[in-house]
C-alpha positions in Angstrom: -17.3 -3.4 23.2 -14.7 -5.2 21.0 -11.5 -3.7 19.9 -10.0 -5.8 16.9 -6.6 -4.6 15.2 -6.4 -5.8 11.6 -2.7 -5.9 10.2 -2.3 -7.8 7.0 0.6 -7.9 4.4 -0.5 -7.9 0.9 -1.8 -11.4 -0.9 1.1 -11.5 -3.4 0.1 -10.5 -7.0 -3.8 -10.3 -5.8 -4.6 -7.6 -3.0 -2.2 -4.8 -1.5 -2.5 -4.7 2.1 -4.4 -2.2 2.1 -7.0 -4.0 0.3 -6.9 -6.8 2.6 -7.1 -4.8 5.8 -10.2 -3.2 4.2 -12.2 -6.5 3.2 -11.3 -8.5 6.7 -12.5 -5.4 8.5 -15.8 -5.5 6.7 -16.1 -9.0 7.2 -15.5 -8.5 11.0 -17.9 -5.5 11.3 -20.5 -7.8 9.4 -20.2 -10.2 12.5 -19.6 -8.2 15.1 -21.3 -5.0 14.6 -20.4 -3.4 17.7 -16.7 -3.8 17.2 -14.3 -0.9 17.1 -11.9 -2.2 14.3 -8.6 -0.7 13.4 -6.7 -1.5 10.1 -2.9 -1.2 9.8 -1.9 -2.7 6.6 1.8 -3.9 6.9 4.5 -4.7 4.8 7.7 -6.6 4.7 9.4 -4.5 2.6 8.8 -5.8 -0.8 5.6 -5.6 -3.1 3.5 -3.2 -1.5 5.5 -1.2 0.6 4.9 2.1 -1.5 1.1 1.8 -1.0 1.4 1.2 2.8 3.6 3.7 3.5 1.5 6.2 1.5 -1.6 4.9 2.9 -0.3 4.7 6.6 0.7 8.8 6.4 -2.3 10.1 4.4 -0.2 10.7 1.4 -0.5 10.0 -2.3 0.7 8.1 -5.5 2.0 10.1 -8.2 3.5 9.4 -11.9 6.1 10.6 -13.8 7.7 9.3 -17.3 11.5 8.4 -16.7 13.7 6.6 -18.4 14.1 2.9 -17.9 16.7 0.5 -17.3 16.7 -0.3 -21.2 16.6 3.3 -22.3 12.8 3.6 -23.1 10.0 5.8 -21.5 8.3 4.4 -18.9 5.5 5.7 -16.5 6.8 5.0 -13.2 4.6 5.3 -10.0 6.0 6.6 -6.6 4.4 7.6 -3.3 4.5 11.0 -1.6 4.2 10.5 2.1 1.8 12.6 4.1 4.5 15.1 5.5 4.9 16.2 1.6 8.5 16.0 1.4 9.0 12.4 1.6 9.2 10.6 -1.8 9.3 6.4 -1.9 9.6 4.4 -4.9 10.0 0.5 -5.7 12.1 -0.8 -8.1 9.5 -2.2 -10.2 8.3 1.3 -11.0 11.3 1.6 -13.5 9.9 -1.6 -15.4 12.3 -3.8 -14.1 11.3 -6.8 -12.0 13.7 -8.7 -9.9 
């Protein structure tokens, strides 16, 4: 039996690493139906980091209404990791893109 590890980063502004891993794994299973495919989405610390950490720890994405950098209300998303105690966010969630 073949064992294949799929460890992609995101495709900037199109697919997050979790989706990329699922699509690649699906293609591999189509060609090698007996293969064991292990999905390990990665992130370089930029766009998609929160989604990758949430997926890796079986956490969840949550949202809250916050005050953005210009003083206006903004719906911000953050990740609550699988331990139920650790939260992670990106600057982008405050409606401020670098």
